[in-house]
N, C-alpha and C positions, 0 to 999 in steps of 0.2 A: 825621375821627374818625367821623362818621356813616356814611361809606362803608365803613370798616373794620368797624364794628359790624354793618352790614347784610350784609356779606360773610360774617362768622362766623355770623350767625344763619341765613343761607341755607345755608351749608355744613353746619351742625349739623342742620338740618331734612332736608337731602338725605341725609346719612349715616344719620340715624335712620329715615327712611322706606324706604331701600333694603335695609339689612341690619342690623337691630337686634342680632342675635346676634353679629355680627362686630365691632360697635362697643363691646363691653363694656369699660368703662374708658376708652375713647378720648374720649368726649364731655366727661366731667368733667375729664380731664387737659388737653384742648385749651382749654377755657374758662379754667382756672387758668393754664396756660402762656401763653395769649394775653394775659391781663391782666398777668401778671408781665413778659412780654416787652415789652409796650407801655410799661410804666412804667420798664423798665430800658434805655431808649434807642430806643423806637419800633421794636422788632423783634417785633411781635405775631404775625406769620405764623410766624416761626422758633420763637417760644415755643409757639405752638399745635401745630406739628408735633412739637416735642420733648415737649410735654405729652401728646399723643396716644400717642406711642411709649412713654412711661413708663407711662401708664395701662394700655395693653395688656399691657405686661410685668408689672405688678402684678396684673392680673386673671388672667393665666395662672399666676402663682405661687400665688395664692390658690386657683385651681381644682385645682392639683396636690396640695394638702395634704389629708390625710384630714379628715373632717368633725369628729371629736371632738378633734383636736389643735390647741392654741393656736398662733398665729403665732410664728415664730422670734424668740427674745429675750424672750418674754413668758411663760415657763414659771413655774409656782408654785415658790417656794423651800421 
């Protein structure tokens, strides 16, 4: 467990220090996915990779939307 935590901490620091602009959404998704994957059957690495991919996808979607427009599904009635 300590080794896994140390690995994720080192990976997060490495990603943050090398290219912070490219990691937008990835770090948060990787942490959440890693924790969820660990508790869902000790698949923390797979969860972290999936969480990173999903976080990047969400960050790109939010970047494409115009500034004044609310996210999809949250329009005023």
